[in-house]
PyMOL Python script that loads the backbone (N, CA, C, O; Angstrom):
from pymol import cmd

cmd.read_pdbstr("""\
ATOM      1  N   MET A   1      -6.540-233.813  35.964  1.00  0.00           N
ATOM      2  CA  MET A   1      -5.392-234.662  35.743  1.00  0.00           C
ATOM      3  C   MET A   1      -4.394-234.413  36.869  1.00  0.00           C
ATOM      4  O   MET A   1      -4.034-233.269  37.147  1.00  0.00           O
ATOM      5  N   GLN A   2      -3.951-235.485  37.513  1.00  0.00           N
ATOM      6  CA  GLN A   2      -2.961-235.377  38.575  1.00  0.00           C
ATOM      7  C   GLN A   2      -1.608-235.834  38.037  1.00  0.00           C
ATOM      8  O   GLN A   2      -1.475-236.931  37.494  1.00  0.00           O
ATOM      9  N   ILE A   3      -0.609-234.971  38.198  1.00  0.00           N
ATOM     10  CA  ILE A   3       0.724-235.245  37.676  1.00  0.00           C
ATOM     11  C   ILE A   3       1.729-235.137  38.815  1.00  0.00           C
ATOM     12  O   ILE A   3       1.741-234.161  39.565  1.00  0.00           O
ATOM     13  N   THR A   4       2.576-236.164  38.929  1.00  0.00           N
ATOM     14  CA  THR A   4       3.677-236.130  39.890  1.00  0.00           C
ATOM     15  C   THR A   4       4.960-236.413  39.130  1.00  0.00           C
ATOM     16  O   THR A   4       5.047-237.377  38.370  1.00  0.00           O
ATOM     17  N   VAL A   5       5.960-235.558  39.345  1.00  0.00           N
ATOM     18  CA  VAL A   5       7.267-235.741  38.721  1.00  0.00           C
ATOM     19  C   VAL A   5       8.232-236.210  39.807  1.00  0.00           C
ATOM     20  O   VAL A   5       8.498-235.488  40.768  1.00  0.00           O
ATOM     21  N   TYR A   6       8.751-237.428  39.642  1.00  0.00           N
ATOM     22  CA  TYR A   6       9.752-237.967  40.558  1.00  0.00           C
ATOM     23  C   TYR A   6      11.105-237.666  39.929  1.00  0.00           C
ATOM     24  O   TYR A   6      11.463-238.225  38.893  1.00  0.00           O
ATOM     25  N   SER A   7      11.842-236.781  40.567  1.00  0.00           N
ATOM     26  CA  SER A   7      13.073-236.297  39.973  1.00  0.00           C
ATOM     27  C   SER A   7      14.252-236.495  40.910  1.00  0.00           C
ATOM     28  O   SER A   7      14.103-236.894  42.065  1.00  0.00           O
ATOM     29  N   MET A   8      15.432-236.201  40.369  1.00  0.00           N
ATOM     30  CA  MET A   8      16.667-236.267  41.143  1.00  0.00           C
ATOM     31  C   MET A   8      17.264-234.865  41.211  1.00  0.00           C
ATOM     32  O   MET A   8      17.122-234.087  40.267  1.00  0.00           O
ATOM     33  N   PRO A   9      17.920-234.541  42.301  1.00  0.00           N
ATOM     34  CA  PRO A   9      18.396-233.174  42.531  1.00  0.00           C
ATOM     35  C   PRO A   9      19.281-232.584  41.431  1.00  0.00           C
ATOM     36  O   PRO A   9      19.160-231.396  41.128  1.00  0.00           O
ATOM     37  N   HIS A  10      20.154-233.367  40.835  1.00  0.00           N
ATOM     38  CA  HIS A  10      21.100-232.822  39.863  1.00  0.00           C
ATOM     39  C   HIS A  10      20.794-233.261  38.437  1.00  0.00           C
ATOM     40  O   HIS A  10      21.699-233.347  37.607  1.00  0.00           O
ATOM     41  N   CYS A  11      19.543-233.536  38.152  1.00  0.00           N
ATOM     42  CA  CYS A  11      19.119-234.045  36.848  1.00  0.00           C
ATOM     43  C   CYS A  11      18.657-232.883  35.961  1.00  0.00           C
ATOM     44  O   CYS A  11      17.630-232.259  36.229  1.00  0.00           O
ATOM     45  N   ASN A  12      19.422-232.601  34.910  1.00  0.00           N
ATOM     46  CA  ASN A  12      19.064-231.500  34.008  1.00  0.00           C
ATOM     47  C   ASN A  12      17.793-231.789  33.221  1.00  0.00           C
ATOM     48  O   ASN A  12      17.013-230.876  32.951  1.00  0.00           O
ATOM     49  N   VAL A  13      17.579-233.040  32.851  1.00  0.00           N
ATOM     50  CA  VAL A  13      16.358-233.405  32.127  1.00  0.00           C
ATOM     51  C   VAL A  13      15.136-233.175  33.014  1.00  0.00           C
ATOM     52  O   VAL A  13      14.092-232.715  32.549  1.00  0.00           O
ATOM     53  N   CYS A  14      15.283-233.500  34.294  1.00  0.00           N
ATOM     54  CA  CYS A  14      14.199-233.266  35.258  1.00  0.00           C
ATOM     55  C   CYS A  14      13.868-231.776  35.330  1.00  0.00           C
ATOM     56  O   CYS A  14      12.702-231.383  35.315  1.00  0.00           O
ATOM     57  N   LYS A  15      14.913-230.962  35.408  1.00  0.00           N
ATOM     58  CA  LYS A  15      14.722-229.509  35.493  1.00  0.00           C
ATOM     59  C   LYS A  15      14.041-228.976  34.243  1.00  0.00           C
ATOM     60  O   LYS A  15      13.167-228.115  34.333  1.00  0.00           O
ATOM     61  N   MET A  16      14.438-229.486  33.064  1.00  0.00           N
ATOM     62  CA  MET A  16      13.830-229.024  31.813  1.00  0.00           C
ATOM     63  C   MET A  16      12.353-229.397  31.754  1.00  0.00           C
ATOM     64  O   MET A  16      11.526-228.592  31.326  1.00  0.00           O
ATOM     65  N   LEU A  17      12.018-230.614  32.181  1.00  0.00           N
ATOM     66  CA  LEU A  17      10.614-231.032  32.174  1.00  0.00           C
ATOM     67  C   LEU A  17       9.784-230.142  33.093  1.00  0.00           C
ATOM     68  O   LEU A  17       8.707-229.685  32.708  1.00  0.00           O
ATOM     69  N   LYS A  18      10.273-229.895  34.295  1.00  0.00           N
ATOM     70  CA  LYS A  18       9.523-229.067  35.245  1.00  0.00           C
ATOM     71  C   LYS A  18       9.370-227.643  34.726  1.00  0.00           C
ATOM     72  O   LYS A  18       8.333-227.012  34.933  1.00  0.00           O
ATOM     73  N   GLN A  19      10.392-227.141  34.057  1.00  0.00           N
ATOM     74  CA  GLN A  19      10.308-225.801  33.467  1.00  0.00           C
ATOM     75  C   GLN A  19       9.250-225.769  32.366  1.00  0.00           C
ATOM     76  O   GLN A  19       8.470-224.820  32.280  1.00  0.00           O
ATOM     77  N   LYS A  20       9.222-226.805  31.526  1.00  0.00           N
ATOM     78  CA  LYS A  20       8.227-226.880  30.454  1.00  0.00           C
ATOM     79  C   LYS A  20       6.808-226.948  31.019  1.00  0.00           C
ATOM     80  O   LYS A  20       5.900-226.291  30.508  1.00  0.00           O
ATOM     81  N   LEU A  21       6.622-227.735  32.063  1.00  0.00           N
ATOM     82  CA  LEU A  21       5.303-227.826  32.696  1.00  0.00           C
ATOM     83  C   LEU A  21       4.888-226.469  33.261  1.00  0.00           C
ATOM     84  O   LEU A  21       3.736-226.061  33.122  1.00  0.00           O
ATOM     85  N   ASP A  22       5.826-225.777  33.896  1.00  0.00           N
ATOM     86  CA  ASP A  22       5.539-224.435  34.426  1.00  0.00           C
ATOM     87  C   ASP A  22       5.170-223.465  33.304  1.00  0.00           C
ATOM     88  O   ASP A  22       4.214-222.700  33.428  1.00  0.00           O
ATOM     89  N   GLU A  23       5.931-223.501  32.211  1.00  0.00           N
ATOM     90  CA  GLU A  23       5.669-222.608  31.075  1.00  0.00           C
ATOM     91  C   GLU A  23       4.283-222.842  30.487  1.00  0.00           C
ATOM     92  O   GLU A  23       3.618-221.896  30.067  1.00  0.00           O
ATOM     93  N   LYS A  24       3.849-224.089  30.457  1.00  0.00           N
ATOM     94  CA  LYS A  24       2.529-224.421  29.912  1.00  0.00           C
ATOM     95  C   LYS A  24       1.436-224.327  30.966  1.00  0.00           C
ATOM     96  O   LYS A  24       0.282-224.665  30.705  1.00  0.00           O
ATOM     97  N   ASP A  25       1.805-223.865  32.164  1.00  0.00           N
ATOM     98  CA  ASP A  25       0.870-223.698  33.273  1.00  0.00           C
ATOM     99  C   ASP A  25       0.151-225.006  33.620  1.00  0.00           C
ATOM    100  O   ASP A  25      -1.049-225.028  33.892  1.00  0.00           O
ATOM    101  N   ILE A  26       0.932-226.097  33.600  1.00  0.00           N
ATOM    102  CA  ILE A  26       0.414-227.415  33.961  1.00  0.00           C
ATOM    103  C   ILE A  26       0.797-227.676  35.409  1.00  0.00           C
ATOM    104  O   ILE A  26       1.978-227.670  35.758  1.00  0.00           O
ATOM    105  N   SER A  27      -0.183-227.900  36.233  1.00  0.00           N
ATOM    106  CA  SER A  27       0.041-228.118  37.663  1.00  0.00           C
ATOM    107  C   SER A  27       0.609-229.518  37.897  1.00  0.00           C
ATOM    108  O   SER A  27       0.146-230.491  37.302  1.00  0.00           O
ATOM    109  N   PHE A  28       1.619-229.612  38.774  1.00  0.00           N
ATOM    110  CA  PHE A  28       2.213-230.905  39.090  1.00  0.00           C
ATOM    111  C   PHE A  28       2.822-230.863  40.480  1.00  0.00           C
ATOM    112  O   PHE A  28       3.132-229.801  41.019  1.00  0.00           O
ATOM    113  N   LEU A  29       2.983-232.049  41.040  1.00  0.00           N
ATOM    114  CA  LEU A  29       3.659-232.211  42.318  1.00  0.00           C
ATOM    115  C   LEU A  29       5.083-232.659  42.020  1.00  0.00           C
ATOM    116  O   LEU A  29       5.289-233.609  41.265  1.00  0.00           O
ATOM    117  N   ASP A  30       6.065-231.985  42.605  1.00  0.00           N
ATOM    118  CA  ASP A  30       7.459-232.327  42.397  1.00  0.00           C
ATOM    119  C   ASP A  30       7.974-233.099  43.606  1.00  0.00           C
ATOM    120  O   ASP A  30       7.997-232.583  44.723  1.00  0.00           O
ATOM    121  N   VAL A  31       8.389-234.349  43.367  1.00  0.00           N
ATOM    122  CA  VAL A  31       8.972-235.164  44.425  1.00  0.00           C
ATOM    123  C   VAL A  31      10.437-235.362  44.054  1.00  0.00           C
ATOM    124  O   VAL A  31      10.774-236.236  43.255  1.00  0.00           O
ATOM    125  N   GLU A  32      11.298-234.544  44.639  1.00  0.00           N
ATOM    126  CA  GLU A  32      12.731-234.628  44.358  1.00  0.00           C
ATOM    127  C   GLU A  32      13.361-235.560  45.384  1.00  0.00           C
ATOM    128  O   GLU A  32      13.857-235.129  46.425  1.00  0.00           O
ATOM    129  N   ASP A  33      13.327-236.847  45.061  1.00  0.00           N
ATOM    130  CA  ASP A  33      13.785-237.886  45.987  1.00  0.00           C
ATOM    131  C   ASP A  33      14.465-238.983  45.173  1.00  0.00           C
ATOM    132  O   ASP A  33      13.800-239.809  44.548  1.00  0.00           O
ATOM    133  N   GLU A  34      15.778-238.979  45.187  1.00  0.00           N
ATOM    134  CA  GLU A  34      16.553-239.902  44.370  1.00  0.00           C
ATOM    135  C   GLU A  34      16.203-241.362  44.657  1.00  0.00           C
ATOM    136  O   GLU A  34      16.038-242.144  43.720  1.00  0.00           O
ATOM    137  N   GLN A  35      16.087-241.741  45.913  1.00  0.00           N
ATOM    138  CA  GLN A  35      15.779-243.122  46.276  1.00  0.00           C
ATOM    139  C   GLN A  35      14.411-243.545  45.751  1.00  0.00           C
ATOM    140  O   GLN A  35      14.257-244.650  45.230  1.00  0.00           O
ATOM    141  N   ARG A  36      13.421-242.668  45.888  1.00  0.00           N
ATOM    142  CA  ARG A  36      12.070-242.983  45.403  1.00  0.00           C
ATOM    143  C   ARG A  36      12.063-243.142  43.884  1.00  0.00           C
ATOM    144  O   ARG A  36      11.411-244.040  43.351  1.00  0.00           O
ATOM    145  N   ALA A  37      12.788-242.268  43.194  1.00  0.00           N
ATOM    146  CA  ALA A  37      12.863-242.358  41.730  1.00  0.00           C
ATOM    147  C   ALA A  37      13.508-243.678  41.304  1.00  0.00           C
ATOM    148  O   ALA A  37      13.055-244.312  40.351  1.00  0.00           O
ATOM    149  N   ILE A  38      14.550-244.085  41.998  1.00  0.00           N
ATOM    150  CA  ILE A  38      15.214-245.356  41.690  1.00  0.00           C
ATOM    151  C   ILE A  38      14.261-246.527  41.918  1.00  0.00           C
ATOM    152  O   ILE A  38      14.173-247.429  41.086  1.00  0.00           O
ATOM    153  N   GLU A  39      13.553-246.513  43.038  1.00  0.00           N
ATOM    154  CA  GLU A  39      12.600-247.592  43.342  1.00  0.00           C
ATOM    155  C   GLU A  39      11.514-247.690  42.268  1.00  0.00           C
ATOM    156  O   GLU A  39      11.191-248.784  41.805  1.00  0.00           O
ATOM    157  N   LEU A  40      10.956-246.549  41.875  1.00  0.00           N
ATOM    158  CA  LEU A  40       9.905-246.557  40.854  1.00  0.00           C
ATOM    159  C   LEU A  40      10.461-246.989  39.506  1.00  0.00           C
ATOM    160  O   LEU A  40       9.800-247.711  38.760  1.00  0.00           O
ATOM    161  N   GLY A  41      11.671-246.551  39.193  1.00  0.00           N
ATOM    162  CA  GLY A  41      12.301-246.955  37.941  1.00  0.00           C
ATOM    163  C   GLY A  41      12.470-248.457  37.856  1.00  0.00           C
ATOM    164  O   GLY A  41      12.222-249.055  36.809  1.00  0.00           O
ATOM    165  N   GLN A  42      12.889-249.067  38.947  1.00  0.00           N
ATOM    166  CA  GLN A  42      13.048-250.520  38.974  1.00  0.00           C
ATOM    167  C   GLN A  42      11.694-251.219  38.871  1.00  0.00           C
ATOM    168  O   GLN A  42      11.557-252.209  38.152  1.00  0.00           O
ATOM    169  N   LYS A  43      10.714-250.716  39.575  1.00  0.00           N
ATOM    170  CA  LYS A  43       9.386-251.341  39.577  1.00  0.00           C
ATOM    171  C   LYS A  43       8.714-251.277  38.206  1.00  0.00           C
ATOM    172  O   LYS A  43       8.082-252.240  37.772  1.00  0.00           O
ATOM    173  N   TYR A  44       8.855-250.127  37.523  1.00  0.00           N
ATOM    174  CA  TYR A  44       8.150-249.926  36.247  1.00  0.00           C
ATOM    175  C   TYR A  44       9.071-249.997  35.036  1.00  0.00           C
ATOM    176  O   TYR A  44       8.671-249.634  33.929  1.00  0.00           O
ATOM    177  N   THR A  45      10.299-250.462  35.238  1.00  0.00           N
ATOM    178  CA  THR A  45      11.294-250.601  34.176  1.00  0.00           C
ATOM    179  C   THR A  45      11.474-249.297  33.395  1.00  0.00           C
ATOM    180  O   THR A  45      11.460-249.286  32.164  1.00  0.00           O
ATOM    181  N   ILE A  46      11.641-248.225  34.123  1.00  0.00           N
ATOM    182  CA  ILE A  46      11.942-246.926  33.529  1.00  0.00           C
ATOM    183  C   ILE A  46      13.396-246.647  33.893  1.00  0.00           C
ATOM    184  O   ILE A  46      13.743-246.566  35.071  1.00  0.00           O
ATOM    185  N   LEU A  47      14.246-246.502  32.870  1.00  0.00           N
ATOM    186  CA  LEU A  47      15.683-246.518  33.085  1.00  0.00           C
ATOM    187  C   LEU A  47      16.327-245.161  33.334  1.00  0.00           C
ATOM    188  O   LEU A  47      17.531-245.086  33.577  1.00  0.00           O
ATOM    189  N   SER A  48      15.538-244.085  33.277  1.00  0.00           N
ATOM    190  CA  SER A  48      16.141-242.770  33.524  1.00  0.00           C
ATOM    191  C   SER A  48      15.117-241.829  34.160  1.00  0.00           C
ATOM    192  O   SER A  48      13.905-241.984  34.009  1.00  0.00           O
ATOM    193  N   ALA A  49      15.659-240.860  34.869  1.00  0.00           N
ATOM    194  CA  ALA A  49      14.819-239.839  35.499  1.00  0.00           C
ATOM    195  C   ALA A  49      14.525-238.755  34.466  1.00  0.00           C
ATOM    196  O   ALA A  49      15.313-238.555  33.541  1.00  0.00           O
ATOM    197  N   PRO A  50      13.428-238.070  34.607  1.00  0.00           N
ATOM    198  CA  PRO A  50      12.404-238.185  35.631  1.00  0.00           C
ATOM    199  C   PRO A  50      11.418-239.300  35.319  1.00  0.00           C
ATOM    200  O   PRO A  50      11.306-239.771  34.187  1.00  0.00           O
ATOM    201  N   ILE A  51      10.718-239.698  36.356  1.00  0.00           N
ATOM    202  CA  ILE A  51       9.604-240.630  36.206  1.00  0.00           C
ATOM    203  C   ILE A  51       8.345-239.811  36.464  1.00  0.00           C
ATOM    204  O   ILE A  51       8.240-239.109  37.470  1.00  0.00           O
ATOM    205  N   VAL A  52       7.408-239.911  35.557  1.00  0.00           N
ATOM    206  CA  VAL A  52       6.222-239.067  35.627  1.00  0.00           C
ATOM    207  C   VAL A  52       4.995-239.942  35.858  1.00  0.00           C
ATOM    208  O   VAL A  52       4.728-240.884  35.112  1.00  0.00           O
ATOM    209  N   GLU A  53       4.267-239.609  36.897  1.00  0.00           N
ATOM    210  CA  GLU A  53       3.021-240.304  37.195  1.00  0.00           C
ATOM    211  C   GLU A  53       1.872-239.409  36.746  1.00  0.00           C
ATOM    212  O   GLU A  53       1.757-238.261  37.175  1.00  0.00           O
ATOM    213  N   ILE A  54       1.028-239.953  35.878  1.00  0.00           N
ATOM    214  CA  ILE A  54      -0.133-239.216  35.386  1.00  0.00           C
ATOM    215  C   ILE A  54      -1.363-240.059  35.682  1.00  0.00           C
ATOM    216  O   ILE A  54      -1.552-241.135  35.115  1.00  0.00           O
ATOM    217  N   ASP A  55      -2.190-239.550  36.576  1.00  0.00           N
ATOM    218  CA  ASP A  55      -3.417-240.253  36.973  1.00  0.00           C
ATOM    219  C   ASP A  55      -3.165-241.719  37.314  1.00  0.00           C
ATOM    220  O   ASP A  55      -3.925-242.598  36.907  1.00  0.00           O
ATOM    221  N   GLY A  56      -2.092-241.977  38.065  1.00  0.00           N
ATOM    222  CA  GLY A  56      -1.823-243.326  38.551  1.00  0.00           C
ATOM    223  C   GLY A  56      -1.005-244.210  37.632  1.00  0.00           C
ATOM    224  O   GLY A  56      -0.658-245.329  38.010  1.00  0.00           O
ATOM    225  N   GLU A  57      -0.682-243.734  36.420  1.00  0.00           N
ATOM    226  CA  GLU A  57       0.151-244.501  35.493  1.00  0.00           C
ATOM    227  C   GLU A  57       1.531-243.867  35.440  1.00  0.00           C
ATOM    228  O   GLU A  57       1.658-242.648  35.551  1.00  0.00           O
ATOM    229  N   PHE A  58       2.568-244.684  35.273  1.00  0.00           N
ATOM    230  CA  PHE A  58       3.951-244.204  35.303  1.00  0.00           C
ATOM    231  C   PHE A  58       4.556-244.214  33.904  1.00  0.00           C
ATOM    232  O   PHE A  58       4.380-245.159  33.136  1.00  0.00           O
ATOM    233  N   PHE A  59       5.279-243.129  33.592  1.00  0.00           N
ATOM    234  CA  PHE A  59       5.838-242.933  32.255  1.00  0.00           C
ATOM    235  C   PHE A  59       7.269-242.434  32.321  1.00  0.00           C
ATOM    236  O   PHE A  59       7.670-241.791  33.291  1.00  0.00           O
ATOM    237  N   ASN A  60       8.046-242.738  31.271  1.00  0.00           N
ATOM    238  CA  ASN A  60       9.338-242.083  31.130  1.00  0.00           C
ATOM    239  C   ASN A  60       9.084-240.716  30.485  1.00  0.00           C
ATOM    240  O   ASN A  60       7.945-240.400  30.141  1.00  0.00           O
ATOM    241  N   ILE A  61      10.112-239.922  30.321  1.00  0.00           N
ATOM    242  CA  ILE A  61       9.907-238.551  29.845  1.00  0.00           C
ATOM    243  C   ILE A  61       9.338-238.503  28.421  1.00  0.00           C
ATOM    244  O   ILE A  61       8.511-237.643  28.120  1.00  0.00           O
ATOM    245  N   GLN A  62       9.771-239.412  27.549  1.00  0.00           N
ATOM    246  CA  GLN A  62       9.266-239.396  26.179  1.00  0.00           C
ATOM    247  C   GLN A  62       7.772-239.711  26.149  1.00  0.00           C
ATOM    248  O   GLN A  62       7.002-239.042  25.461  1.00  0.00           O
ATOM    249  N   GLN A  63       7.376-240.723  26.891  1.00  0.00           N
ATOM    250  CA  GLN A  63       5.957-241.096  26.929  1.00  0.00           C
ATOM    251  C   GLN A  63       5.127-239.985  27.561  1.00  0.00           C
ATOM    252  O   GLN A  63       4.058-239.642  27.057  1.00  0.00           O
ATOM    253  N   ALA A  64       5.613-239.429  28.649  1.00  0.00           N
ATOM    254  CA  ALA A  64       4.879-238.366  29.347  1.00  0.00           C
ATOM    255  C   ALA A  64       4.734-237.137  28.458  1.00  0.00           C
ATOM    256  O   ALA A  64       3.690-236.485  28.460  1.00  0.00           O
ATOM    257  N   SER A  65       5.784-236.821  27.698  1.00  0.00           N
ATOM    258  CA  SER A  65       5.719-235.660  26.799  1.00  0.00           C
ATOM    259  C   SER A  65       4.623-235.834  25.762  1.00  0.00           C
ATOM    260  O   SER A  65       3.933-234.876  25.415  1.00  0.00           O
ATOM    261  N   LYS A  66       4.463-237.052  25.267  1.00  0.00           N
ATOM    262  CA  LYS A  66       3.397-237.320  24.285  1.00  0.00           C
ATOM    263  C   LYS A  66       2.020-237.206  24.946  1.00  0.00           C
ATOM    264  O   LYS A  66       1.114-236.580  24.397  1.00  0.00           O
ATOM    265  N   VAL A  67       1.870-237.811  26.119  1.00  0.00           N
ATOM    266  CA  VAL A  67       0.585-237.782  26.807  1.00  0.00           C
ATOM    267  C   VAL A  67       0.191-236.341  27.149  1.00  0.00           C
ATOM    268  O   VAL A  67      -0.974-235.962  27.031  1.00  0.00           O
ATOM    269  N   LEU A  68       1.179-235.543  27.575  1.00  0.00           N
ATOM    270  CA  LEU A  68       0.910-234.170  28.003  1.00  0.00           C
ATOM    271  C   LEU A  68       0.986-233.163  26.852  1.00  0.00           C
ATOM    272  O   LEU A  68       0.733-231.973  27.038  1.00  0.00           O
ATOM    273  N   LYS A  69       1.337-233.654  25.668  1.00  0.00           N
ATOM    274  CA  LYS A  69       1.443-232.802  24.467  1.00  0.00           C
ATOM    275  C   LYS A  69       2.411-231.635  24.688  1.00  0.00           C
ATOM    276  O   LYS A  69       2.072-230.474  24.459  1.00  0.00           O
ATOM    277  N   LEU A  70       3.611-231.970  25.136  1.00  0.00           N
ATOM    278  CA  LEU A  70       4.631-230.935  25.399  1.00  0.00           C
ATOM    279  C   LEU A  70       5.474-230.663  24.169  1.00  0.00           C
ATOM    280  O   LEU A  70       6.375-229.825  24.212  1.00  0.00           O
TER     281      LEU A  70
END
""", "prot")
cmd.dss("prot")
cmd.show_as("cartoon", "prot")
cmd.util.cbc("prot")
cmd.orient("prot")
């Protein structure tokens, strides 16, 4: 499973998600790029950071948490 977290530098929710993934020893790529997160949010109608890509599909944090069983 390939996971990419598109986050923003000062986003506490982003930090909590990355911490949870680390605690569960789930490997992920962290892309901390505000502009990229905004672009993906607009494209996939995700209204808040982080945006999580799992095997090519994009999710908001609630959806990603369910898929990843966090």
